[in-house]
C-alpha positions as CSV (number, residue, x, y, z in Angstrom):
1,X,0.2,0.2,0.2
2,X,1.5,3.4,-0.4
3,X,1.2,5.8,2.1
4,X,3.3,8.6,0.6
5,X,4.6,10.2,-2.2
6,X,7.1,12.9,-2.8
7,X,7.4,14.2,-6.2
8,X,6.8,16.8,-8.9
9,X,3.7,18.0,-9.9
10,X,3.0,17.1,-13.3
11,X,-0.6,18.4,-13.6
12,X,-3.1,19.8,-12.1
13,X,-7.2,19.2,-12.4
14,X,-10.5,19.9,-11.1
15,X,-10.2,17.1,-8.5
16,X,-7.3,15.5,-9.3
17,X,-3.5,15.8,-9.9
18,X,-0.5,14.6,-11.7
19,X,2.6,13.5,-9.1
20,X,5.7,12.6,-11.6
21,X,7.7,10.4,-8.9
22,X,10.9,9.1,-11.1
23,X,9.5,9.0,-14.2
24,X,6.2,7.6,-13.1
25,X,3.2,9.5,-13.2
26,X,0.8,8.9,-10.2
27,X,-2.9,9.8,-10.8
28,X,-3.5,11.4,-7.0
29,X,-7.6,12.2,-5.8
30,X,-7.2,15.8,-3.4
31,X,-9.5,18.3,-1.9
32,X,-9.9,22.1,-3.9
33,X,-8.3,23.1,-1.3
34,X,-4.8,20.9,-1.7
35,X,-4.9,21.5,-5.5
36,X,-5.0,25.3,-5.0
37,X,-1.9,25.3,-3.6
38,X,-0.1,23.0,-6.3
39,X,2.2,24.3,-8.5
40,X,3.0,22.5,-11.5
41,X,6.6,21.5,-11.8
42,X,7.4,22.3,-7.9
43,X,8.1,19.1,-5.6
44,X,5.3,18.4,-3.4
45,X,4.7,15.6,-0.2
46,X,1.5,14.1,-0.2
47,X,0.5,11.7,2.7
48,X,-1.4,8.6,0.7
49,X,-4.6,7.5,1.8
50,X,-4.9,3.9,-0.7
51,X,-8.5,2.6,-1.8
52,X,-8.4,-0.8,-3.4
53,X,-11.6,-2.5,-4.9
54,X,-12.2,-5.0,-7.9
55,X,-11.7,-2.8,-10.7
56,X,-9.7,-0.3,-9.5
57,X,-7.6,1.0,-7.0
58,X,-7.6,5.0,-6.0
59,X,-5.2,7.0,-4.3
60,X,-5.8,10.1,-1.9
61,X,-3.5,12.4,-1.0
62,X,-3.4,15.1,2.0
63,X,-1.4,17.6,2.8
64,X,-0.6,16.2,6.6
65,X,-1.8,13.2,8.8
66,X,-4.3,14.6,10.3
67,X,-6.3,15.6,7.2
68,X,-6.0,12.0,6.3
69,X,-7.2,11.1,9.5
70,X,-9.9,13.3,9.1
71,X,-10.7,11.7,6.0
72,X,-10.8,8.6,7.3
73,X,-12.9,9.7,10.7
74,X,-15.6,11.6,8.2
75,X,-16.4,8.2,6.4
76,X,-17.4,6.2,9.3
77,X,-20.5,8.4,9.3
78,X,-23.4,6.6,7.3
79,X,-23.7,8.3,4.1
80,X,-20.3,10.0,3.5
81,X,-18.1,8.1,1.4
82,X,-14.5,9.0,0.2
83,X,-16.4,11.9,-2.5
84,X,-17.7,13.2,0.1
85,X,-15.6,13.2,2.8
86,X,-12.7,14.8,0.1
87,X,-15.4,17.5,-0.8
88,X,-16.2,18.4,2.9
89,X,-11.7,18.8,3.2
90,X,-11.9,20.9,0.1
91,X,-14.8,23.5,2.0
92,X,-13.3,23.4,5.1
93,X,-9.9,22.7,6.6
94,X,-8.9,20.0,9.1
95,X,-9.5,22.5,12.0
96,X,-12.5,24.5,10.7
97,X,-14.1,21.2,10.6
98,X,-13.5,20.4,14.4
99,X,-14.4,23.8,15.3
100,X,-17.9,23.7,13.4
101,X,-18.4,20.0,15.0
102,X,-17.5,21.7,18.5
103,X,-19.6,24.0,18.0
104,X,-22.7,22.2,16.7
105,X,-22.6,24.2,13.7
106,X,-23.8,22.4,11.0
107,X,-24.7,25.1,8.7
108,X,-20.9,25.1,8.2
109,X,-20.6,21.2,7.8
110,X,-23.9,21.9,5.2
111,X,-21.9,24.1,2.3
112,X,-20.2,20.8,1.5
113,X,-21.4,19.7,-2.1
114,X,-23.4,16.4,-1.5
115,X,-23.8,17.1,1.9
116,X,-27.3,17.9,2.9
117,X,-28.9,19.0,6.4
118,X,-30.0,15.6,8.0
119,X,-26.4,14.8,6.6
120,X,-24.4,17.5,8.1
121,X,-26.3,16.8,11.5
122,X,-25.3,13.5,12.1
123,X,-21.9,14.0,11.1
124,X,-22.0,16.8,13.9
125,X,-23.8,14.5,16.2
126,X,-21.5,11.3,15.7
127,X,-18.3,13.1,15.5
128,X,-18.2,15.7,18.4
129,X,-16.2,12.8,20.8
130,X,-13.8,12.3,18.4
131,X,-13.0,16.1,17.5
132,X,-11.6,17.1,19.9
133,X,-8.7,14.6,20.1
134,X,-8.1,15.0,16.2
135,X,-8.0,18.9,16.8
136,X,-5.3,17.8,19.2
137,X,-3.5,15.7,16.9
138,X,-3.3,18.5,14.4
139,X,0.1,19.9,15.6
140,X,1.4,18.2,12.1
141,X,4.4,20.2,9.6
142,X,3.7,21.5,6.5
143,X,4.4,19.4,3.6
144,X,3.2,21.1,1.0
145,X,6.1,22.3,-1.8
146,X,7.3,25.8,-2.0
147,X,4.6,26.7,-4.1
148,X,2.2,26.3,-1.7
149,X,4.2,27.0,0.8
150,X,2.7,30.5,1.8
151,X,-1.3,29.4,2.5
152,X,-0.1,26.3,3.4
153,X,2.1,27.5,6.8
154,X,-0.2,30.0,7.7
155,X,-2.9,27.1,8.0
156,X,-1.2,24.9,10.0
157,X,0.2,28.1,12.2
158,X,-3.7,28.4,13.1
159,X,-4.2,24.6,13.4
160,X,-0.8,24.4,15.7
161,X,-2.1,27.6,17.9
162,X,-5.9,26.1,18.1
163,X,-4.3,22.6,18.8
164,X,-2.1,23.6,21.5
165,X,-4.8,25.7,23.1
166,X,-6.8,22.5,23.3
167,X,-4.2,20.5,24.5
168,X,-3.0,23.3,27.6
169,X,-6.7,23.3,28.4
170,X,-7.0,19.3,28.9
171,X,-4.0,20.1,31.0
172,X,-5.5,22.1,33.7
173,X,-8.1,19.4,33.9
174,X,-10.8,20.2,31.3
175,X,-12.4,17.2,29.5
176,X,-11.4,17.1,25.7
177,X,-15.1,18.1,24.6
178,X,-15.0,21.3,26.8
179,X,-11.5,22.4,25.5
180,X,-12.3,22.0,22.1
181,X,-15.9,24.1,22.1
182,X,-13.9,26.8,24.1
183,X,-11.3,27.0,21.5
184,X,-14.1,27.3,18.8
185,X,-15.7,29.7,20.5
186,X,-12.4,31.5,20.8
187,X,-11.3,31.1,17.3
188,X,-14.5,32.5,16.3
189,X,-14.3,35.8,18.4
190,X,-10.2,36.3,18.1
191,X,-9.9,34.7,14.4
192,X,-7.9,32.2,12.9
193,X,-4.9,33.7,13.3
194,X,-4.8,34.1,16.8
195,X,-2.2,33.1,19.3
196,X,-2.2,30.1,21.5
197,X,-1.4,32.0,24.5
198,X,-4.7,34.6,23.3
199,X,-6.4,31.3,22.5
200,X,-6.3,30.0,26.2
201,X,-6.9,33.1,28.1
202,X,-10.1,33.8,26.1
203,X,-10.9,29.6,26.5
204,X,-10.9,30.1,30.3
205,X,-13.0,32.9,30.4
206,X,-15.6,30.6,28.3
207,X,-15.4,27.5,30.3
208,X,-15.7,30.3,33.9
209,X,-19.0,31.1,32.3
């Protein structure tokens, strides 16, 4: 099974890219968010989820391990397949998705193509206990090539600040779900670029209510 690819972006389509690895072109399905950060001719590293079926082998590529984990986790919800999970990660990044679930914001999840109100609510309901752990796991390292490094780094920085704030609140004795909800509320008020210290302070105020 293929778990990671490092190579040159050979082509970028509407829902996939071709990664040239030592002369072999791999077709990789990716989210719109990931595809927008790719530049033809630039080197890139993708974490891969391999799906093997009787009639095809599909490769799904992600900028980080936590994004792949979200892709897998979304699919435990009835009615969510690989296509919908990938679309969700194209609309909402891992931390945005965790925030929406923590706040019960099914309307944000409903923005995903192919997801209606009932399915969005089911995603919120079934993943509310898993989102905090995935948020804390979001302390990942950017793996985009230099062409898309700027926006990827900004996203990773925001994810890390939120993850560190959640982890800190958990270390103070708060339950993961409580900590995740508090940090999600803090991010809504302070913005996605808020640093860890401010998220912790605002999160503590939220928990003190």
